[in-house]
N, C-alpha and C positions, 0 to 999 in steps of 0.2 A: 505494500500500501503506498503511494508517493507521500511526504510529506509537503502540506500546503498551509496558507496561512488564509483565514476568511472571515468574516461576520457572523453570528448568529444572534436571532432575536430571538429572546425565551422570555415568556408569561410565568412565573412563581411567586406564590404567597410565603411569606416567613414572619417569624416576628424579627421586631428590634426595638429594640429601647434606648430612647430621644435620650439626653442629654437631664432634660427634665424628669422625665419618670423615675432615670436613675438615682435622683438629688432626691424624690420623694421616697424613694423604696428606701433608701438610705437616712432618712432623716425618721421615716417612720419604728425601725425598727431598733432606733438611739434610745438609749436610757436618759434620766434626768441628766446627770452628769455629765454624760457625753455628748447632750446635745447643748448645755451652756458653755463648754469648752470649743466647740464648733465655731458655735455662735460668737466667742470672745474672739479665736482665730478670724472671723470673717471681720468682724469691726477693725481691727489690725491693720488686715490685707486689703480690704475694699472701700477706697473714698469715698464709694456713695452712700455707703451704710454707716450711718450712727444711734447711740443709744437715744430712746426716749423713757423720760419719766412718766408722761402721757399716754394713753390709749392710742396706738398706732391709727392714724386716718387711713383705713383701707380703701374706699373709694380713691382719694388723691393719691395714693400712692400707685395702685394700679393703672390708674390713668395717666400715668407717665411712659406706658408704652406706646403712648402716641408720640412723644417726643423723642422716643427712639427710633421711631419709623420715620418721623417725619423730615425731609429734605427737601421742602418748600421754603424760602426764605420769606414768601410774602404772610408766610404762616404765621396769625396773631397768637402771643405768645401770651399760654394760658395762665400765665403767673405775672403776667402786665408789663407794659415797658419799662425796660432797665437802662436808665440813661448813661449809670458809672457802675462799673464794679471792679475795683482794684485789690491791690494784696491789703492794704490799711484795713478798708472796710469788711476784708474776708475773715482778719484775724480779730477784729473789732467783734464781727460776730459769731467767732467760734468762742469766743470768751465771755460775751455775754450771759451765758446762762449759768456762769459760776464754776465753769470745767477749766481747771489747769494745765495748759499748753506746755509746758515742764521748763521747754525752753526761754522761756518769756518771763518766769517769774518772779517779782521783783523782790532782791535779797538773797538769803540766804535763811533755808528753811531749818527749824530744829529736825535735827537725825534720831530717828526711832533709836529706842533702847536697847542695850545690849540683849536686855532680858527677854525682849522677843523674838531674839531669833532660835532658833531649835537646832541643838546640836546632832550629827549623825549619829545612831542608833553604834553602837559598839558591835559587829559581829561577833561569833562567837571561835573565827579563825584568828581575828585580830586577837581576841582576850588572850589566848593560847598561846600567841606569838608572843605577845609582852610580857609573860609568866617566863616564855622560854630564856627571854633575851635577859632576863634579871635573875635567872638561874646559872653556876658556877661549876655548871658541867661541860665537860671535855667538849673542844670544839665538834670533833667528830661526832659524838652522843647529840650535841645540837643541829648538827648538817643534818643527820639522822630522822633527826625529831620534827623537822622542819620540815620531810618530808610526810613523815606521818600524819602530822596537824593536817597536810593538803589535802590526806585523805579521810579526814572527820567529816561525817555527813552533819546535818542542821541538827540533826535527832541530838550529836553526839557520842555516835557507833564510829569503831575504824572500821570500814571496810576493804581491808587488805590483809593479808599473811605475813608472817614476818619472813617465810621464804621468800615471797614476791618484792618486799622493799631490800630484801639482801640480794637480791635480785640485779635491782635498779641503782641500786647507790653502790654493789658490791661492798657495803659493808659486812664486818664478821657477824654470823649469829648473835656472839654474844653485844655488839654494841645494839644492835638492834631491839633486843631482849632490856635492854637497858635506857634506848631515846624512851620505850613504850611504859616502861615501869614508871619512868619520871614523868611524863606525860600524863598517866594514871592517877598521879600524886596532885594534881593541877585543880584551881579553882575550874568548871561546876564539882562537885564531888560523884564519880561517876562516869566521868569521861573518857574516851579514850577505850572503852572496853567491845567486846566484840558481837556480844549477846546478852538479853535482858539478866542471866542469872550473873555474868560477872557484873554487869552494871550495879543490880542490888548489893552484889558482895563488896565490893568498892567503898560502896555507902555505908556497910556496914562497919568495914575497917576504918573509915575516917570518924564514925560514931564511937570508937572504941570495944564495938558488940563483939569481938572474933573470940571465938569458941562458946560461945551462948546460944541457946534455943532457936535464936531467930537464924544465927548463921547455918545450924544446921536443916534448918525445913527451907531456907533458900537454895543451899545448895542439893538438897534431896529431894523435896518436897513439894515444887513450887506446881507440880502436874496436880495433886493429890489440894492444892487451897483452890486451885483454879475449879473443882468438880467438886469443892464444900465437904472433902471428908476430912472433916475434922477428929472424927471418933478415930479412924485410922490411923494418924500422925499422933494423936492421945497414945493408943494402943502402942506404938513403933516406937517409942522414946518411953512408955511406962511413967506417964504423966498424967493428968486431969487435962481433963477440956478447956477449962479457965484458963490453965498455961497456955495453952495450945493459942485460943482466941486471947490472951496479952500480944502475944508472938505474932501474932498475925496483924493485929492492930498495927506494931509496929513497921510492919512489912507494908502495908498497903498504904502509911505515910511517907515511904521512898518514892525518889522521882524516876520514875521508868524512862524520861528521854529527859537526859541531864541538859540538851544543848538547847532542850525549850524557852527558856527564858532569854536567850538571846538571838529566838526568830526574829527574822527581818518581815513578817507579815503581818500587813495592819489591819487593822480593825475597819470594816466594810458596812457605814450605815445606809440602813433603806432608805429611800429617798421615794414619799407615795407620788405616784403619777395622778392620782385621781384621789377624791375625796367626798363621800357619798354620808349624807347624814341627814338626819331628820330635822327639819323645821316647819313650824306650823303644822304639824300633822302628814306632811309631804317630804318625801324624800330630795333634797338637793344633789345635784352632779355637779363638781367643782373642779377644774384642772388645776393642779397645782403649776404656778407659774412663778414661786420661789425661788431668786438666784440667775430664773431664765432671763437674758436683756430684751427690751423691749424693742424692735429694729423700725426703724423708721429712715427714708431717702434724706440726705446731706444738700438744704436747702441749698445752699453756698453751690455745691457743686452743678447743681440743678440748673441753676441762674448762668453760671459759667459756662453749662453744655449750650443754654437757648442763646447766646451771644458768640455768633460764631468767628467774629473778627475779634473776639480775644483770646483766641486760641489757635495754634493752628490742626490742621485736617490730622496729624499724626497723634495729639493730643486730645482730640474730637472722638475719635475711631475708638479710642482709649477708656476714653468716660462713659462713650455709648455703650463699649462691653463691658465695661462695669455697672453700669445700673439694670442693664441686661441680667446679670447675672444676681444682683441684690434683689430684681425686681421678682425672679424664678426663686429664690432663697426664700424671699416671705410670701409666697403664695405657695408652697411645699411646707412652710410652717405652719400657715392659717388649714392648710388642709389634714395633716398630720393631728393639728389638736380637733379639727369636727370627726374624725374617723376614731380617735382615741372616743373622745365623747357618745358620736353612737355605738359602741363597742360598751361602753360603760350603761348607757342606758338597755342597752339590748342583756346584757348581765344583770341588771337589775328586775328588769320585767320578768327574766327566766327563775334567779334564784330572790324572789319578793320574799319568801320565807325564811329564807336564812338569813337576810337583813334584819327581818324580824325577832326570830326566834334563836339563831345559831347555827351549829355545825349540824346538829341531828337533823334538820331539812334540809340540810344540801339537795338537792337533785339532781340527777344524774345529765349531764350536757357535755354534747361534743363542740369542736371549731366551727363544724356543717351546720349547726343550729344556728347560731349566731350569723353565720355567710348568710343563710336563708332570710333569715329576720332581717337583717340590714343591706342585702341583696348586694354582697360583695363576696370578691372569691376567699375562697378560704385557706390561700396562701396569705392574703393582706391580713386575715385577722391572725392568723399563727405569727406574723412580725409586729401586730400591734401588742400582742398578750405576750409576746418574749420580753423577760428580763424589766415586765412593768409591776409595781405596788397599788395597792386598794386600800385605803384606809377609810374603817365604817366602825360603829359602833361596837364590832365583835373584836374588832382587831386588826393590824396590818398583814395583808393576803396578797400574796403573787396573783396575778391573773389566770394563771394554770391552775391555780389551786379549784378553782370553780368548775373546772373541766374535770370529768370523771365518768368512767364504764357503770353500769345499772348491774346490779345484784337481785335476782327474782325475789323476794317474800312474799310472806302470807299477804301481805298488804297493798303490794304491788311491787315495783321496782325502788330499790333505790339507791343510793349516790356509793360508790367505793371508798368514799372517803370518810365519809358518816361512818360506815363499817367501821375502817379505819380507828377511828373517833372513838368509839366504843369500845374497840378491843382495848385502846390506851384507858380506858376509862374502868376497865375490868381487872386488869393486871396491876393500875393502881391502886384500887380499893380491894385487892383478895389480902391474905393472910401470908404474911411471910414466911412464917414459920411453916407454912404447908402451901406451897403457891398452886396455882391452876393449870392442869395440862391444857394441851390445844382440843386434846376432847370436851374437857370441862369449860375450855372458853364458847365453845361450839355448841354446847348445852345450854350456856347462859342465854346467847344470840337466841338460839331456838325459842325460849320465854317469853322474847319482845319479837315474834315472829318473825325472826330472819335467818335462813335458810341458808345453809354455808358448809361448804366441807373442808375438813379438818386439813388437808392441805394447805386449801385458801387461807386459812389462818395463821397457819407457819407460813406462810407469802407474806401476808401483811405484819407478820411479828417481825420478820425480819428487814422489812421494809424500815417497819416502828424501830427499829435497832433495839427491839426488847429480848434480851436471852431468854435462851430456853429455861424449861422448866426447875434442870438440877442447878442454873444456874443463879437463880432468882432466889434461893431456898439462905435462907439467913437461922443460924446457929443462934438459941437464944440458952444462957447458961444463967 
């Protein structure tokens, strides 16, 4: 077949995401913090945007589309005729509302106190290296110990064998052992251990409890503690169960993860996206806009854009592009708020009994139900409900909390979430000396007309992180 070049005309259909649609989807699935950070960045990068303390004038903002598309010099300016607009007037307007321009501040301002600055938290590795530098060990041992510290994880455990260290550093096994023992004497107590047993034994050593019953139980009976076999331990050491309980109380007070106090993990605070509360006998839905800057178009740049003789064609094209981006952002933000409000309104309609009376009355619900109710695609509902939270009189809940599968019962279908809550309540109210088995929990649920299999109870119990019956049993002495 000979090679040839030719033109073909084909008709095809395919889905293309426009930049406007991509922006709308991006904003829709953002959390409050992510959205706030994005808008702050846009305020820095886009000169056509500025923060407003007043409600945005939506109509006036979106009418600016005509300013972008209009190229007719005889078109009447919607903002009035501007006789003169120079640099001085621009900076006068920028500072008239009390904003500080920074580089035009009169005089020197008071600097913030040093107490307001936050120091960087010391990591576990830095803490161990500091102690190593303060030690008087031989240089060879300290070099080996530094490599060992680099192989200690964030929980404080050493994740490498002596043989592996010896092969990497070419140090003798004796040097590696001395380096490891040196680190295990450092703070926090228990650091440098290879497993939980060694970690607890190191802490016992630092407490001066070597040779005691506590050390024996840790060395030989950790599995028995896990299974609550106190009687077996008492029989093994020919002591009373009271002595065993006292020793185990000390063991439970030890730290299983010695590096935890140096963890870099920060507390993440949940910020509700929506508030639903009763006001004058009716539920009111309020979107949380705290921390979200209110955007508006910069009037000064709009005026400059309308005066073609003041700027070059290149600058005008730049401002037109920035204005187009600003308007698209504000439209997408407005659409995001409307969509979240519609989803919240639909959730309130479906789960009205939950908002009135609590988790017990939560109904089975799927994304498809909400999508059909507000006539949107199921994927849109999924984006809206991801990483979003709702605050109401019952507490603060993830949007995903309201979606659950159904379980058949005598009185009709019930939500799996409400069944989990019932299982949690049953376990919390049980006799800890004689905890309920999964079969007993099934019987308890049957008493309130909820028929559920034992394996389903075990599955829900695992999801709730509730231990099995033998691990929930507590000894009374």
